[in-house]
N, C-alpha and C positions, 0 to 999 in steps of 0.2 A: 614848899611850892616854889619852883624856880620861875623867874620872870626875866626876859631878855633886856639888855640895856636899852633897846629901842622901844621901851614901853610907851604907852599912849600919853601924850602931853597936851594936845590941842585937837581941834576939830577940823584941821586943814587936811585935805586929801594929799597923799603923796603925789609928786609931779607926774609920775607915770600913770597913776590912777586918774589924775585930773585930765590927762590926755584922753583916756578912755571915756571919761564922763563927757568930755567935749564932743567926742565922736558920737556918743549916744544922743547928745543934745541936737547935733546936726541931723541925725536920722529922724528925730522927732517921734520916737517910739511912744505909743500910748502907754499910760500906766495900766498895769494889769487889772486894776479895779474898774477900769472903763470898758473892759472886754467881757464877752461871754466866756464861759469855761472853755468851750471848744476853740475859740480864737486865742485865748491865753495859752492853751497848750500848744497850738500851732506856732505861735510867735516864739515861745520859749524853745521849742524844738529847733526852730530856725536859727535863733541867735545864741543859744547856750554855748555852742562850741566854736563860735566865729573867731574868737581871739585866743583859743587854747593852742597849746603846742601840738605839733603833729602827733597822731596816735602812734603808740609803740607797738611793734610786732610781738606777739606771744606765740607760744608753741601751738596752742589749740584753744578755740572758743567753742563752747557747746551750749545749746539751749536745752533746758530741762524743766519739768514741772514737779513741784513738791506738794505733798498733801497739805491742805490748809483747812481752817475751820469752816470755810464756805465754798469749798471746791479746791481746785489746784492753784498753786502760786507759781507763776513763771519766774524762772531765774536764768541768769546768764553766768556761766562758769568759765573763768579764765585760768588756763594752765600755763605757767611761765616757761616750762621746759619739759622735755621727755624725761621721766624719772620713774624708776621702779620703787624707789623709797617713798614712804608716806611724807607728804609735805605739809607745812603749816597752812592754815586756812584763815582768811579774812572775810567776814560777812559784811557786805557794804549796803547801806541804805541811803538812797539818793535823796536830794533835797527837792524843794518845789512847793513848800507850804501845804503839803498833804493833798494838793489839788492838781499840780502839773508835774512834769518831769517823768523820767522812766529809765529804762535800760539804756536807751541810746544817748540820753543826755549825761549819763554817768560813765559812758564807755571809755573815754580817753583817760580819765582818772583811774578807773579800774585797771586798765591796761598798764598804766604807769606803776601802780602799786603792786600788781602781780609781778612785773619784771624786776622792779627795783627792790622790793622786799623779798622776792623769791618765794612767793606763796600762791596758793590757789585762792582766787577771789570769787566769792559767790555774790553776785549783784541781784538784789531781790526786787521784783516788780510787785510790790504790795498794792492792795486796792486803794484807789483814790476817791476823795470826796469831790463833788457832793453825791455821787452815785452811792458811795459807801461811807457813811458818817463814822465819826469816832465811836467805838475804838477799833474799827475794822483794820486800819493800818497797823495798830499795835498788835492785834491778834495775828495778822499775817507775819509781821516781823518776828514775833516771838516763836511762832510755829516754825519759821525757817531756821531760827537759832536752835530750837529743840531738835529738829530733823538733822541738821548738820552735826550737832553734838553726838547724836546717836548713830549716824550713818556716814561719818566722815570718810571711812575707808572706801565707800562706794564711789567717791569722787577723787580718790587718790590722796585724801587728807589724813592728817594725824589728829585724832580726837583729843589728845593732850595739848595740842597747840592751836587753839582757836581764838581769834580776836574778833572784835566787832567794832564797826565805825560807821560814820555817816556825816553828812553836812546839812546844816539848817534843820529842816523837818526830820531828815534822816538821822541827825545827831540826837534830836529829841527821842526818836524811836530807839536808838542805840542805848541811851541812858536808861530808858524804861525797860528794855530787854535785860540789861544787866541786873536791874533791881528785881524783876520778875524771876529771873533765873536763881538769884540768891534766895528769894522768898520760897520758891518751889523746891529748893534743894538740888536743882540741876547743876552739874559741873559748870562753874562760871567761866566766861571768856577770860583769857589771861591778860588781855589788854583791851582798853576802849579808847578809840580815837574820836573825839567830839569836836567837830569843826563848826564854829559859830552856832552853837545849839540854842534853840528856844526852850526855856525851862520854867517860865513864870506863869502864874494863873491869869494875869491880866497885863496888857502892854502899857504899863503906866510908869515905868522907870524914867529917870532923867534922860537917858540916851534915846528913848522913844520920842521924846519931845525935841531933843537937840538935833536929831538926824531924821526928822519926820519927812523932809522933802530934799531931793537933790543928791541922794547918796545911793542910788540904784534901788534899794528896797525902801519903799515909802510906807508911812504909817497907814495910808489908805489901802495899800496892797495887803499889809498885814491883817487889817480888819476884814478885808475881802476874803483872804485865805481862811481865817478863823471862822468867819461867818458861814463858809461852805463846809468846814470840817465839823463844827460842833452842832449838836442838836439843841442844847439848852444851856442856861447859865450854870446848871449843876455840873456839867462836864468840866467846867473850869476848876472845880474843887477836887477833881480826881487826879491823883498823882500820875496816872498813866498819860495824862495830858500835860500836867505841870509837875515835873519831877522835883522842883523845889519844895513841894508840899509833902514829899515823902517823910514820914515821921523819923526814920533812921536811915542814914546813908552809910552805915558801917559795913565793913567786909565786902567792899566792891572792888572790881579789878583796878589796877593802876590805870590812870587816865592821862592822856594829853588833851588839853582843852585849848583850842585855837580860837582866838577872839579878834575880830577886826575893830580897830580904833574908831572908825567912822561908821558904825553900824547901829541901827535901833536896838538890836539884840545884844549889844555889848554888855550892858550892866547885868543882864540875867545870866550870860555866860560866865562873867566874873563871879557872880554870886554863887553859881553852882560849883565852880572850881573851889571857892572858899569853903562851901559846905562839905564838899568831899574831903578836903584837907582837915577840917575840924573834926570830921568823923574818923580820922585816923588812916585815911587812904593815901597811897602814893599818888601825887598829882604833879604834873608839869603844866605850867601855863605859858602859852605863847601869845602875848598881847601885841598885835602888829599895828604900829602907828601908821596913820594915814591910809589904812586899807578900808575898803567898803565890804558890805555883805557880798558873798559870792566871789571874792577875789581869787580864790584858788583856781578858778576857771581862766584867769588871765595870765597863767604862767608863761605864755608865749611872748608877752609884752611887758609884764611887771616883774621886776627882779625879786621883790619880797614874796611874791606868790611862789616862785621856784624855791626860795629859801624855806618857806613854810612847808612845802611838800617834802623837801629834803629832811626837815626835822621830823615830820610825820613818818617818813621812811625809816629814819634812824630809831625812832621810838618803837615802831612795830618790830623792826628787825632785831633790836636788842632784846625785847621781851620774848620773841619766838626763839632766839638763840639760847637765852637763859633757860627756857623750858626744855629745849632739846638737851642741854647740858645736864639738867636735873634728872631727865628720864634716862640718860645714858648709863 
């Protein structure tokens, strides 16, 4: 498992991140835990892209609905260029604590990945809590993976070159989808990109205490998200919620795990990367010192965010290129 030289060393935010934190403080945004679900969604939609880099142009963006376990699943499909040849596919699952976020909040990153990786990106609008409790989001995410695996050609994709990824709650769903695909005998994704994933059954690691306040994602917000998502304490013991509880993590796709140094979810991201490696999987770990949860959205103002996105692009592109060479 590779780790960059800029590995986590203390709990001080990077100066560029601190500048953003100061701006947030001046705006006096309420913590999500103080809001109704509707208000939280509206605030996130308004602020999520405020500091991102300008959106990249892609050849075509189309809206489509895939069949799901409880009706249709809306998706947004990004085509990087006009091509008659089948292109690799990335299934993207957005963050937002299983409660907020959607296709629009993931739009800029999906455009970037489509253009820079040169792949079709399928952004999945899975069902959100509290209207749809666990495991609704899992069921939708896995249904999307299964559909794309079987029908990639319908969207100009290559079924032999499918990757999956997500950030935060979306990274949790991506890990679970990879496990479910393995268990079901579905052809596995060839890469998984896991950006500050939540993986533990309970938020009790040292990083949850160390970064409980003042680092974008608060402990109060985490408990608020999980309170809306889960139905009972029994859900916490289900690997589809807490991938760290999976009995075996063998035979899973190569993974890049991106972890922020100043993030309550830091320790469970590190633990999951370690478990993947111990199970014999290929794992790359990018542990970003001084970064907070959600920092990839700051690529317009935080250098390390752009660097992390560049590493994600290299990881995905290399895997998809290797698969193309193997199929040739």
